[in-house]
N, CA, C, O and the ligand as a Tripos MOL2 file, in Angstrom:
@<TRIPOS>MOLECULE
protein
  281   279    71     0     0
PROTEIN
NO_CHARGES

@<TRIPOS>ATOM
      1 N         -46.7640   -5.1790    7.9290 N.3       1 MET1
      2 CA        -45.5370   -5.3990    7.1480 C.3       1 MET1
      3 C         -45.9060   -5.9050    5.7570 C.2       1 MET1
      4 O         -46.5900   -6.9170    5.5990 O.2       1 MET1
      5 N         -45.4410   -5.1860    4.7770 N.am      2 PRO2
      6 CA        -45.8000   -5.5780    3.4060 C.3       2 PRO2
      7 C         -45.0430   -6.8230    2.9580 C.2       2 PRO2
      8 O         -43.8610   -7.0040    3.2510 O.2       2 PRO2
      9 N         -45.7460   -7.6450    2.2600 N.am      3 ILE3
     10 CA        -45.1190   -8.8100    1.6490 C.3       3 ILE3
     11 C         -45.1150   -8.6010    0.1440 C.2       3 ILE3
     12 O         -46.1560   -8.3610   -0.4680 O.2       3 ILE3
     13 N         -43.9430   -8.6950   -0.4350 N.am      4 PHE4
     14 CA        -43.8350   -8.5140   -1.8720 C.3       4 PHE4
     15 C         -43.5540   -9.8520   -2.5450 C.2       4 PHE4
     16 O         -42.8030  -10.6860   -2.0380 O.2       4 PHE4
     17 N         -44.1650  -10.0230   -3.6720 N.am      5 GLU5
     18 CA        -43.9340  -11.2310   -4.4470 C.3       5 GLU5
     19 C         -42.8540  -10.9650   -5.4820 C.2       5 GLU5
     20 O         -42.8520   -9.9300   -6.1480 O.2       5 GLU5
     21 N         -41.9570  -11.8930   -5.6030 N.am      6 PHE6
     22 CA        -40.8890  -11.7850   -6.5840 C.3       6 PHE6
     23 C         -40.8930  -13.0230   -7.4610 C.2       6 PHE6
     24 O         -41.4340  -14.0700   -7.1080 O.2       6 PHE6
     25 N         -40.2780  -12.8640   -8.6000 N.am      7 LYS7
     26 CA        -40.0940  -14.0060   -9.4770 C.3       7 LYS7
     27 C         -38.6750  -13.9600  -10.0220 C.2       7 LYS7
     28 O         -38.2140  -12.9330  -10.5200 O.2       7 LYS7
     29 N         -37.9960  -15.0920   -9.9170 N.am      8 CYS8
     30 CA        -36.6170  -15.1620  -10.3830 C.3       8 CYS8
     31 C         -36.5870  -15.1400  -11.9120 C.2       8 CYS8
     32 O         -37.3130  -15.8730  -12.5820 O.2       8 CYS8
     33 N         -35.7200  -14.2730  -12.4350 N.am      9 ARG9
     34 CA        -35.6070  -14.2040  -13.8970 C.3       9 ARG9
     35 C         -34.7230  -15.3120  -14.4460 C.2       9 ARG9
     36 O         -34.6890  -15.5540  -15.6530 O.2       9 ARG9
     37 N         -34.0220  -15.9710  -13.5670 N.am     10 LYS10
     38 CA        -33.1060  -17.0060  -14.0250 C.3      10 LYS10
     39 C         -33.7960  -18.3670  -14.0950 C.2      10 LYS10
     40 O         -33.7300  -19.0540  -15.1140 O.2      10 LYS10
     41 N         -34.4560  -18.7480  -13.0040 N.am     11 CYS11
     42 CA        -35.0720  -20.0690  -12.9770 C.3      11 CYS11
     43 C         -36.5900  -20.0040  -12.9300 C.2      11 CYS11
     44 O         -37.2640  -21.0280  -13.0390 O.2      11 CYS11
     45 N         -37.1330  -18.7900  -12.7660 N.am     12 GLY12
     46 CA        -38.5780  -18.6370  -12.7840 C.3      12 GLY12
     47 C         -39.2610  -18.9650  -11.4740 C.2      12 GLY12
     48 O         -40.4880  -19.0420  -11.4110 O.2      12 GLY12
     49 N         -38.4800  -19.1570  -10.4340 N.am     13 GLU13
     50 CA        -39.0490  -19.5060   -9.1370 C.3      13 GLU13
     51 C         -39.7820  -18.3140   -8.5230 C.2      13 GLU13
     52 O         -39.1810  -17.2550   -8.3420 O.2      13 GLU13
     53 N         -41.0460  -18.4630   -8.2050 N.am     14 PRO14
     54 CA        -41.7510  -17.3900   -7.5070 C.3      14 PRO14
     55 C         -41.5280  -17.5070   -6.0040 C.2      14 PRO14
     56 O         -41.4980  -18.6100   -5.4590 O.2      14 PRO14
     57 N         -41.3740  -16.3780   -5.3460 N.am     15 PHE15
     58 CA        -41.2100  -16.4000   -3.8970 C.3      15 PHE15
     59 C         -41.6490  -15.0750   -3.3130 C.2      15 PHE15
     60 O         -41.8100  -14.0840   -4.0240 O.2      15 PHE15
     61 N         -41.8380  -15.0760   -2.0060 N.am     16 GLU16
     62 CA        -42.3010  -13.8800   -1.3260 C.3      16 GLU16
     63 C         -41.2450  -13.4100   -0.3340 C.2      16 GLU16
     64 O         -40.5400  -14.2130    0.2780 O.2      16 GLU16
     65 N         -41.1530  -12.0950   -0.1910 N.am     17 VAL17
     66 CA        -40.2110  -11.5170    0.7600 C.3      17 VAL17
     67 C         -40.9760  -10.5690    1.6730 C.2      17 VAL17
     68 O         -41.7210   -9.7000    1.2210 O.2      17 VAL17
     69 N         -40.7740  -10.7580    2.9420 N.am     18 LEU18
     70 CA        -41.4280   -9.9060    3.9270 C.3      18 LEU18
     71 C         -40.5210   -8.7310    4.2800 C.2      18 LEU18
     72 O         -39.3930   -8.9120    4.7380 O.2      18 LEU18
     73 N         -41.0390   -7.5260    4.0570 N.am     19 PHE19
     74 CA        -40.2800   -6.3310    4.3930 C.3      19 PHE19
     75 C         -40.7710   -5.8090    5.7340 C.2      19 PHE19
     76 O         -41.9690   -5.7760    6.0160 O.2      19 PHE19
     77 N         -39.8110   -5.4040    6.5450 N.am     20 ARG20
     78 CA        -40.2030   -4.8590    7.8440 C.3      20 ARG20
     79 C         -40.7810   -3.4620    7.7060 C.2      20 ARG20
     80 O         -41.5580   -3.0180    8.5510 O.2      20 ARG20
     81 N         -40.4000   -2.7740    6.6450 N.am     21 SER21
     82 CA        -40.9940   -1.4750    6.3710 C.3      21 SER21
     83 C         -41.0130   -1.2610    4.8700 C.2      21 SER21
     84 O         -40.2690   -1.8970    4.1230 O.2      21 SER21
     85 N         -41.8780   -0.3510    4.4450 N.am     22 ARG22
     86 CA        -42.0360   -0.1220    3.0170 C.3      22 ARG22
     87 C         -40.7470    0.3820    2.3740 C.2      22 ARG22
     88 O         -40.4570    0.0850    1.2150 O.2      22 ARG22
     89 N         -39.9840    1.1460    3.1440 N.am     23 ASP23
     90 CA        -38.8070    1.7790    2.5710 C.3      23 ASP23
     91 C         -37.5400    0.9570    2.7540 C.2      23 ASP23
     92 O         -36.4520    1.3700    2.3530 O.2      23 ASP23
     93 N         -37.6950   -0.1980    3.3580 N.am     24 GLU24
     94 CA        -36.5080   -1.0000    3.6180 C.3      24 GLU24
     95 C         -35.8540   -1.4350    2.3070 C.2      24 GLU24
     96 O         -36.5030   -1.9230    1.3830 O.2      24 GLU24
     97 N         -34.5590   -1.2350    2.2770 N.am     25 LYS25
     98 CA        -33.8060   -1.6490    1.1000 C.3      25 LYS25
     99 C         -33.0190   -2.9000    1.4510 C.2      25 LYS25
    100 O         -32.0220   -2.8340    2.1690 O.2      25 LYS25
    101 N         -33.4530   -4.0000    0.9600 N.am     26 ILE26
    102 CA        -32.7330   -5.2320    1.2210 C.3      26 ILE26
    103 C         -32.4450   -5.9110   -0.1040 C.2      26 ILE26
    104 O         -33.1590   -5.7320   -1.0910 O.2      26 ILE26
    105 N         -31.4140   -6.6690   -0.0970 N.am     27 SER27
    106 CA        -31.0820   -7.3950   -1.3150 C.3      27 SER27
    107 C         -31.9420   -8.6530   -1.3690 C.2      27 SER27
    108 O         -32.0280   -9.4170   -0.4070 O.2      27 SER27
    109 N         -32.5660   -8.8410   -2.5060 N.am     28 VAL28
    110 CA        -33.4500   -9.9830   -2.6740 C.3      28 VAL28
    111 C         -32.7990  -10.9770   -3.6210 C.2      28 VAL28
    112 O         -32.4130  -10.6380   -4.7400 O.2      28 VAL28
    113 N         -32.6900  -12.1790   -3.1590 N.am     29 ALA29
    114 CA        -32.1040  -13.2130   -3.9900 C.3      29 ALA29
    115 C         -33.0350  -14.4110   -4.0340 C.2      29 ALA29
    116 O         -33.7560  -14.6970   -3.0780 O.2      29 ALA29
    117 N         -33.0040  -15.0880   -5.1370 N.am     30 CYS30
    118 CA        -33.8400  -16.2690   -5.3140 C.3      30 CYS30
    119 C         -33.4400  -17.3430   -4.2940 C.2      30 CYS30
    120 O         -32.2610  -17.6760   -4.1760 O.2      30 CYS30
    121 N         -34.4100  -17.8810   -3.5640 N.am     31 PRO31
    122 CA        -34.0890  -18.9090   -2.5680 C.3      31 PRO31
    123 C         -33.7350  -20.2500   -3.2100 C.2      31 PRO31
    124 O         -33.2170  -21.1500   -2.5490 O.2      31 PRO31
    125 N         -34.0160  -20.3650   -4.4730 N.am     32 LYS32
    126 CA        -33.7750  -21.6400   -5.1450 C.3      32 LYS32
    127 C         -32.3930  -21.7010   -5.7930 C.2      32 LYS32
    128 O         -31.6470  -22.6620   -5.6070 O.2      32 LYS32
    129 N         -32.0620  -20.6420   -6.5660 N.am     33 CYS33
    130 CA        -30.7910  -20.6710   -7.2790 C.3      33 CYS33
    131 C         -29.8350  -19.5730   -6.8090 C.2      33 CYS33
    132 O         -28.6620  -19.5640   -7.1850 O.2      33 CYS33
    133 N         -30.3390  -18.6480   -5.9860 N.am     34 GLY34
    134 CA        -29.4600  -17.6250   -5.4360 C.3      34 GLY34
    135 C         -29.2550  -16.4340   -6.3470 C.2      34 GLY34
    136 O         -28.4970  -15.5280   -6.0030 O.2      34 GLY34
    137 N         -29.9000  -16.4060   -7.4860 N.am     35 SER35
    138 CA        -29.7430  -15.2920   -8.4080 C.3      35 SER35
    139 C         -30.3800  -14.0260   -7.8350 C.2      35 SER35
    140 O         -31.4320  -14.0820   -7.1990 O.2      35 SER35
    141 N         -29.7320  -12.8900   -8.0680 N.am     36 ILE36
    142 CA        -30.3180  -11.6220   -7.6310 C.3      36 ILE36
    143 C         -31.0880  -10.9650   -8.7660 C.2      36 ILE36
    144 O         -31.6410   -9.8760   -8.6130 O.2      36 ILE36
    145 N         -31.1150  -11.6370   -9.8960 N.am     37 LYS37
    146 CA        -31.8870  -11.1060  -11.0140 C.3      37 LYS37
    147 C         -33.3460  -11.5280  -10.8410 C.2      37 LYS37
    148 O         -33.8040  -12.5290  -11.3910 O.2      37 LYS37
    149 N         -34.0410  -10.7320  -10.0620 N.am     38 VAL38
    150 CA        -35.4280  -11.0460   -9.7780 C.3      38 VAL38
    151 C         -36.2990   -9.8500  -10.1370 C.2      38 VAL38
    152 O         -35.8240   -8.7150  -10.1790 O.2      38 VAL38
    153 N         -37.5360  -10.1030  -10.3870 N.am     39 GLU39
    154 CA        -38.4620   -9.0180  -10.6580 C.3      39 GLU39
    155 C         -39.5810   -9.0510   -9.6300 C.2      39 GLU39
    156 O         -40.0310  -10.1140   -9.2020 O.2      39 GLU39
    157 N         -40.0120   -7.8690   -9.2480 N.am     40 ARG40
    158 CA        -41.0590   -7.7900   -8.2440 C.3      40 ARG40
    159 C         -42.4220   -7.8100   -8.9260 C.2      40 ARG40
    160 O         -42.6690   -7.0940   -9.8960 O.2      40 ARG40
    161 N         -43.2780   -8.6360   -8.3970 N.am     41 LEU41
    162 CA        -44.6240   -8.7170   -8.9360 C.3      41 LEU41
    163 C         -45.5290   -7.7960   -8.1260 C.2      41 LEU41
    164 O         -45.4100   -7.7090   -6.9040 O.2      41 LEU41
    165 N         -46.4150   -7.1260   -8.8050 N.am     42 MET42
    166 CA        -47.2360   -6.1220   -8.1390 C.3      42 MET42
    167 C         -48.6690   -6.5890   -7.9290 C.2      42 MET42
    168 O         -49.5790   -5.7730   -7.7850 O.2      42 MET42
    169 N         -48.8620   -7.8720   -7.9110 N.am     43 SER43
    170 CA        -50.2200   -8.4030   -7.8600 C.3      43 SER43
    171 C         -50.9730   -7.9580   -6.6130 C.2      43 SER43
    172 O         -52.1890   -7.7720   -6.6390 O.2      43 SER43
    173 N         -50.2340   -7.7900   -5.5260 N.am     44 ALA44
    174 CA        -50.8940   -7.4470   -4.2720 C.3      44 ALA44
    175 C         -51.5020   -6.0500   -4.3120 C.2      44 ALA44
    176 O         -52.4310   -5.7470   -3.5630 O.2      44 ALA44
    177 N         -50.9720   -5.2030   -5.1930 N.am     45 PHE45
    178 CA        -51.4400   -3.8290   -5.2270 C.3      45 PHE45
    179 C         -52.0830   -3.4660   -6.5670 C.2      45 PHE45
    180 O         -52.4880   -2.3240   -6.7830 O.2      45 PHE45
    181 N         -52.1670   -4.4200   -7.4330 N.am     46 ALA46
    182 CA        -52.6530   -4.1360   -8.7730 C.3      46 ALA46
    183 C         -54.0780   -3.5960   -8.7470 C.2      46 ALA46
    184 O         -54.4590   -2.7940   -9.5980 O.2      46 ALA46
    185 N         -54.8510   -4.0330   -7.7810 N.am     47 GLY47
    186 CA        -56.2460   -3.6080   -7.7330 C.3      47 GLY47
    187 C         -56.4200   -2.1870   -7.2470 C.2      47 GLY47
    188 O         -57.4660   -1.5720   -7.4550 O.2      47 GLY47
    189 N         -55.3800   -1.6620   -6.5900 N.am     48 LYS48
    190 CA        -55.5030   -0.3180   -6.0360 C.3      48 LYS48
    191 C         -54.9940    0.7310   -7.0090 C.2      48 LYS48
    192 O         -55.5960    1.7920   -7.1730 O.2      48 LYS48
    193 N         -53.8860    0.4240   -7.6440 N.am     49 ILE49
    194 CA        -53.2970    1.3860   -8.5670 C.3      49 ILE49
    195 C         -54.2160    1.6000   -9.7690 C.2      49 ILE49
    196 O         -54.6790    0.6440  -10.3910 O.2      49 ILE49
    197 N         -54.4650    2.8340  -10.0740 N.am     50 GLY50
    198 CA        -55.3150    3.1410  -11.2100 C.3      50 GLY50
    199 C         -56.7810    3.1950  -10.8470 C.2      50 GLY50
    200 O         -57.6340    3.4500  -11.6970 O.2      50 GLY50
    201 N         -57.0690    2.9540   -9.5830 N.am     51 ASN51
    202 CA        -58.4560    2.9710   -9.1550 C.3      51 ASN51
    203 C         -58.6820    4.0390   -8.0950 C.2      51 ASN51
    204 O         -59.5600    3.9190   -7.2400 O.2      51 ASN51
    205 N         -57.8760    5.0740   -8.1730 N.am     52 THR52
    206 CA        -58.0120    6.1560   -7.2060 C.3      52 THR52
    207 C         -58.4000    7.4400   -7.9180 C.2      52 THR52
    208 O         -57.9660    7.7090   -9.0380 O.2      52 THR52
    209 N         -59.2140    8.2150   -7.2510 N.am     53 SER53
    210 CA        -59.6460    9.4700   -7.8520 C.3      53 SER53
    211 C         -58.7200   10.6120   -7.4490 C.2      53 SER53
    212 O         -58.8580   11.7280   -7.9490 O.2      53 SER53
    213 N         -57.7950   10.3450   -6.5670 N.am     54 ALA54
    214 CA        -56.8860   11.3830   -6.0970 C.3      54 ALA54
    215 C         -55.8390   11.7000   -7.1550 C.2      54 ALA54
    216 O         -55.3100   10.8090   -7.8200 O.2      54 ALA54
    217 N         -55.5540   12.9830   -7.2930 N.am     55 GLY55
    218 CA        -54.5270   13.3680   -8.2420 C.3      55 GLY55
    219 C         -53.1710   13.4310   -7.5660 C.2      55 GLY55
    220 O         -52.9860   12.8660   -6.4880 O.2      55 GLY55
    221 N         -52.2380   14.1020   -8.1790 N.am     56 GLY56
    222 CA        -50.9400   14.2580   -7.5520 C.3      56 GLY56
    223 C         -49.9740   13.1730   -7.9630 C.2      56 GLY56
    224 O         -50.2170   12.3970   -8.8870 O.2      56 GLY56
    225 N         -48.8710   13.1480   -7.2430 N.am     57 ASP57
    226 CA        -47.7970   12.2420   -7.6220 C.3      57 ASP57
    227 C         -47.9920   10.8400   -7.0520 C.2      57 ASP57
    228 O         -47.6330    9.8480   -7.6860 O.2      57 ASP57
    229 N         -48.5540   10.7690   -5.8720 N.am     58 GLY58
    230 CA        -48.7190    9.4740   -5.2320 C.3      58 GLY58
    231 C         -49.9340    8.7530   -5.7670 C.2      58 GLY58
    232 O         -50.6730    9.2800   -6.5980 O.2      58 GLY58
    233 N         -50.1290    7.5620   -5.2890 N.am     59 CYS59
    234 CA        -51.2710    6.7780   -5.7320 C.3      59 CYS59
    235 C         -52.4490    6.9750   -4.7900 C.2      59 CYS59
    236 O         -53.5520    6.5060   -5.0700 O.2      59 CYS59
    237 N         -52.2250    7.6630   -3.6800 N.am     60 GLY60
    238 CA        -53.3050    7.9360   -2.7550 C.3      60 GLY60
    239 C         -53.5330    6.8540   -1.7330 C.2      60 GLY60
    240 O         -54.2520    7.0680   -0.7570 O.2      60 GLY60
    241 N         -52.9390    5.6980   -1.9320 N.am     61 SER61
    242 CA        -53.1560    4.6040   -1.0020 C.3      61 SER61
    243 C         -51.9280    4.3150   -0.1560 C.2      61 SER61
    244 O         -51.9310    3.3950    0.6620 O.2      61 SER61
    245 N         -50.8820    5.1030   -0.3540 N.am     62 CYS62
    246 CA        -49.6970    4.9170    0.4720 C.3      62 CYS62
    247 C         -49.0560    6.2640    0.7280 C.2      62 CYS62
    248 O         -49.3950    7.2560    0.0830 O.2      62 CYS62
    249 N         -48.1410    6.2980    1.6610 N.am     63 ALA63
    250 CA        -47.5300    7.5510    2.0620 C.3      63 ALA63
    251 C         -46.3500    7.9410    1.1870 C.2      63 ALA63
    252 O         -45.8440    9.0590    1.2830 O.2      63 ALA63
    253 N         -45.9190    7.0390    0.3510 N.am     64 ALA64
    254 CA        -44.7520    7.3310   -0.4790 C.3      64 ALA64
    255 C         -45.0870    8.3760   -1.5400 C.2      64 ALA64
    256 O         -46.2030    8.4030   -2.0590 O.2      64 ALA64
    257 N         -44.1350    9.2250   -1.8570 N.am     65 THR65
    258 CA        -44.3720   10.2280   -2.8810 C.3      65 THR65
    259 C         -44.3250    9.6160   -4.2730 C.2      65 THR65
    260 O         -44.8810   10.1600   -5.2270 O.2      65 THR65
    261 N         -43.6650    8.4990   -4.3700 N.am     66 SER66
    262 CA        -43.5920    7.8090   -5.6500 C.3      66 SER66
    263 C         -43.6390    6.3180   -5.4010 C.2      66 SER66
    264 O         -42.6850    5.7370   -4.8830 O.2      66 SER66
    265 N         -44.7250    5.7080   -5.7620 N.am     67 CYS67
    266 CA        -44.8750    4.3020   -5.4380 C.3      67 CYS67
    267 C         -44.9770    3.4570   -6.6990 C.2      67 CYS67
    268 O         -45.2250    2.2530   -6.6300 O.2      67 CYS67
    269 N         -44.7880    4.0850   -7.8350 N.am     68 GLY68
    270 CA        -44.8680    3.3380   -9.0820 C.3      68 GLY68
    271 C         -43.6320    2.4860   -9.2840 C.2      68 GLY68
    272 O         -42.6580    2.6140   -8.5420 O.2      68 GLY68
    273 N         -43.6640    1.6370  -10.2610 N.am     69 PRO69
    274 CA        -42.4910    0.8220  -10.5570 C.3      69 PRO69
    275 C         -41.3240    1.6740  -11.0320 C.2      69 PRO69
    276 O         -41.5040    2.5800  -11.8470 O.2      69 PRO69
    277 N         -40.1790    1.4010  -10.5490 N.am     70 SER70
    278 CA        -39.0220    2.1860  -10.9200 C.3      70 SER70
    279 C         -37.8490    1.2810  -11.2510 C.2      70 SER70
    280 O         -36.7700    1.7680  -11.5900 O.2      70 SER70
    281 ZN        -33.8510  -18.6920   -9.2630 Zn       71 ZN71
@<TRIPOS>BOND
     1     1     2 1
     2     2     3 1
     3     3     4 2
     4     3     5 am
     5     5     6 1
     6     6     7 1
     7     7     8 2
     8     7     9 am
     9     9    10 1
    10    10    11 1
    11    11    12 2
    12    11    13 am
    13    13    14 1
    14    14    15 1
    15    15    16 2
    16    15    17 am
    17    17    18 1
    18    18    19 1
    19    19    20 2
    20    19    21 am
    21    21    22 1
    22    22    23 1
    23    23    24 2
    24    23    25 am
    25    25    26 1
    26    26    27 1
    27    27    28 2
    28    27    29 am
    29    29    30 1
    30    30    31 1
    31    31    32 2
    32    31    33 am
    33    33    34 1
    34    34    35 1
    35    35    36 2
    36    35    37 am
    37    37    38 1
    38    38    39 1
    39    39    40 2
    40    39    41 am
    41    41    42 1
    42    42    43 1
    43    43    44 2
    44    43    45 am
    45    45    46 1
    46    46    47 1
    47    47    48 2
    48    47    49 am
    49    49    50 1
    50    50    51 1
    51    51    52 2
    52    51    53 am
    53    53    54 1
    54    54    55 1
    55    55    56 2
    56    55    57 am
    57    57    58 1
    58    58    59 1
    59    59    60 2
    60    59    61 am
    61    61    62 1
    62    62    63 1
    63    63    64 2
    64    63    65 am
    65    65    66 1
    66    66    67 1
    67    67    68 2
    68    67    69 am
    69    69    70 1
    70    70    71 1
    71    71    72 2
    72    71    73 am
    73    73    74 1
    74    74    75 1
    75    75    76 2
    76    75    77 am
    77    77    78 1
    78    78    79 1
    79    79    80 2
    80    79    81 am
    81    81    82 1
    82    82    83 1
    83    83    84 2
    84    83    85 am
    85    85    86 1
    86    86    87 1
    87    87    88 2
    88    87    89 am
    89    89    90 1
    90    90    91 1
    91    91    92 2
    92    91    93 am
    93    93    94 1
    94    94    95 1
    95    95    96 2
    96    95    97 am
    97    97    98 1
    98    98    99 1
    99    99   100 2
   100    99   101 am
   101   101   102 1
   102   102   103 1
   103   103   104 2
   104   103   105 am
   105   105   106 1
   106   106   107 1
   107   107   108 2
   108   107   109 am
   109   109   110 1
   110   110   111 1
   111   111   112 2
   112   111   113 am
   113   113   114 1
   114   114   115 1
   115   115   116 2
   116   115   117 am
   117   117   118 1
   118   118   119 1
   119   119   120 2
   120   119   121 am
   121   121   122 1
   122   122   123 1
   123   123   124 2
   124   123   125 am
   125   125   126 1
   126   126   127 1
   127   127   128 2
   128   127   129 am
   129   129   130 1
   130   130   131 1
   131   131   132 2
   132   131   133 am
   133   133   134 1
   134   134   135 1
   135   135   136 2
   136   135   137 am
   137   137   138 1
   138   138   139 1
   139   139   140 2
   140   139   141 am
   141   141   142 1
   142   142   143 1
   143   143   144 2
   144   143   145 am
   145   145   146 1
   146   146   147 1
   147   147   148 2
   148   147   149 am
   149   149   150 1
   150   150   151 1
   151   151   152 2
   152   151   153 am
   153   153   154 1
   154   154   155 1
   155   155   156 2
   156   155   157 am
   157   157   158 1
   158   158   159 1
   159   159   160 2
   160   159   161 am
   161   161   162 1
   162   162   163 1
   163   163   164 2
   164   163   165 am
   165   165   166 1
   166   166   167 1
   167   167   168 2
   168   167   169 am
   169   169   170 1
   170   170   171 1
   171   171   172 2
   172   171   173 am
   173   173   174 1
   174   174   175 1
   175   175   176 2
   176   175   177 am
   177   177   178 1
   178   178   179 1
   179   179   180 2
   180   179   181 am
   181   181   182 1
   182   182   183 1
   183   183   184 2
   184   183   185 am
   185   185   186 1
   186   186   187 1
   187   187   188 2
   188   187   189 am
   189   189   190 1
   190   190   191 1
   191   191   192 2
   192   191   193 am
   193   193   194 1
   194   194   195 1
   195   195   196 2
   196   195   197 am
   197   197   198 1
   198   198   199 1
   199   199   200 2
   200   199   201 am
   201   201   202 1
   202   202   203 1
   203   203   204 2
   204   203   205 am
   205   205   206 1
   206   206   207 1
   207   207   208 2
   208   207   209 am
   209   209   210 1
   210   210   211 1
   211   211   212 2
   212   211   213 am
   213   213   214 1
   214   214   215 1
   215   215   216 2
   216   215   217 am
   217   217   218 1
   218   218   219 1
   219   219   220 2
   220   219   221 am
   221   221   222 1
   222   222   223 1
   223   223   224 2
   224   223   225 am
   225   225   226 1
   226   226   227 1
   227   227   228 2
   228   227   229 am
   229   229   230 1
   230   230   231 1
   231   231   232 2
   232   231   233 am
   233   233   234 1
   234   234   235 1
   235   235   236 2
   236   235   237 am
   237   237   238 1
   238   238   239 1
   239   239   240 2
   240   239   241 am
   241   241   242 1
   242   242   243 1
   243   243   244 2
   244   243   245 am
   245   245   246 1
   246   246   247 1
   247   247   248 2
   248   247   249 am
   249   249   250 1
   250   250   251 1
   251   251   252 2
   252   251   253 am
   253   253   254 1
   254   254   255 1
   255   255   256 2
   256   255   257 am
   257   257   258 1
   258   258   259 1
   259   259   260 2
   260   259   261 am
   261   261   262 1
   262   262   263 1
   263   263   264 2
   264   263   265 am
   265   265   266 1
   266   266   267 1
   267   267   268 2
   268   267   269 am
   269   269   270 1
   270   270   271 1
   271   271   272 2
   272   271   273 am
   273   273   274 1
   274   274   275 1
   275   275   276 2
   276   275   277 am
   277   277   278 1
   278   278   279 1
   279   279   280 2
@<TRIPOS>SUBSTRUCTURE
     1 MET1         2 RESIDUE 1 A MET
     2 PRO2         6 RESIDUE 1 A PRO
     3 ILE3        10 RESIDUE 1 A ILE
     4 PHE4        14 RESIDUE 1 A PHE
     5 GLU5        18 RESIDUE 1 A GLU
     6 PHE6        22 RESIDUE 1 A PHE
     7 LYS7        26 RESIDUE 1 A LYS
     8 CYS8        30 RESIDUE 1 A CYS
     9 ARG9        34 RESIDUE 1 A ARG
    10 LYS10       38 RESIDUE 1 A LYS
    11 CYS11       42 RESIDUE 1 A CYS
    12 GLY12       46 RESIDUE 1 A GLY
    13 GLU13       50 RESIDUE 1 A GLU
    14 PRO14       54 RESIDUE 1 A PRO
    15 PHE15       58 RESIDUE 1 A PHE
    16 GLU16       62 RESIDUE 1 A GLU
    17 VAL17       66 RESIDUE 1 A VAL
    18 LEU18       70 RESIDUE 1 A LEU
    19 PHE19       74 RESIDUE 1 A PHE
    20 ARG20       78 RESIDUE 1 A ARG
    21 SER21       82 RESIDUE 1 A SER
    22 ARG22       86 RESIDUE 1 A ARG
    23 ASP23       90 RESIDUE 1 A ASP
    24 GLU24       94 RESIDUE 1 A GLU
    25 LYS25       98 RESIDUE 1 A LYS
    26 ILE26      102 RESIDUE 1 A ILE
    27 SER27      106 RESIDUE 1 A SER
    28 VAL28      110 RESIDUE 1 A VAL
    29 ALA29      114 RESIDUE 1 A ALA
    30 CYS30      118 RESIDUE 1 A CYS
    31 PRO31      122 RESIDUE 1 A PRO
    32 LYS32      126 RESIDUE 1 A LYS
    33 CYS33      130 RESIDUE 1 A CYS
    34 GLY34      134 RESIDUE 1 A GLY
    35 SER35      138 RESIDUE 1 A SER
    36 ILE36      142 RESIDUE 1 A ILE
    37 LYS37      146 RESIDUE 1 A LYS
    38 VAL38      150 RESIDUE 1 A VAL
    39 GLU39      154 RESIDUE 1 A GLU
    40 ARG40      158 RESIDUE 1 A ARG
    41 LEU41      162 RESIDUE 1 A LEU
    42 MET42      166 RESIDUE 1 A MET
    43 SER43      170 RESIDUE 1 A SER
    44 ALA44      174 RESIDUE 1 A ALA
    45 PHE45      178 RESIDUE 1 A PHE
    46 ALA46      182 RESIDUE 1 A ALA
    47 GLY47      186 RESIDUE 1 A GLY
    48 LYS48      190 RESIDUE 1 A LYS
    49 ILE49      194 RESIDUE 1 A ILE
    50 GLY50      198 RESIDUE 1 A GLY
    51 ASN51      202 RESIDUE 1 A ASN
    52 THR52      206 RESIDUE 1 A THR
    53 SER53      210 RESIDUE 1 A SER
    54 ALA54      214 RESIDUE 1 A ALA
    55 GLY55      218 RESIDUE 1 A GLY
    56 GLY56      222 RESIDUE 1 A GLY
    57 ASP57      226 RESIDUE 1 A ASP
    58 GLY58      230 RESIDUE 1 A GLY
    59 CYS59      234 RESIDUE 1 A CYS
    60 GLY60      238 RESIDUE 1 A GLY
    61 SER61      242 RESIDUE 1 A SER
    62 CYS62      246 RESIDUE 1 A CYS
    63 ALA63      250 RESIDUE 1 A ALA
    64 ALA64      254 RESIDUE 1 A ALA
    65 THR65      258 RESIDUE 1 A THR
    66 SER66      262 RESIDUE 1 A SER
    67 CYS67      266 RESIDUE 1 A CYS
    68 GLY68      270 RESIDUE 1 A GLY
    69 PRO69      274 RESIDUE 1 A PRO
    70 SER70      278 RESIDUE 1 A SER
    71 ZN71       281 GROUP 0 **** ****
């Protein structure tokens, strides 16, 4: 289960959210102030993206057809 790091844009609180699946769409809110204006941090995958020799649309390290920031 992937864990994504988020950071609240309102109060700056960093927090982690555990997703049961990569494609799960859940609403993420800051646990401190409740704001939904949060940004996802990609630190957990930063080392993989851009370090693959595979071409195509995907990054080669996941099954998603588009795994870039959107
Ligand atoms: Zn907050």
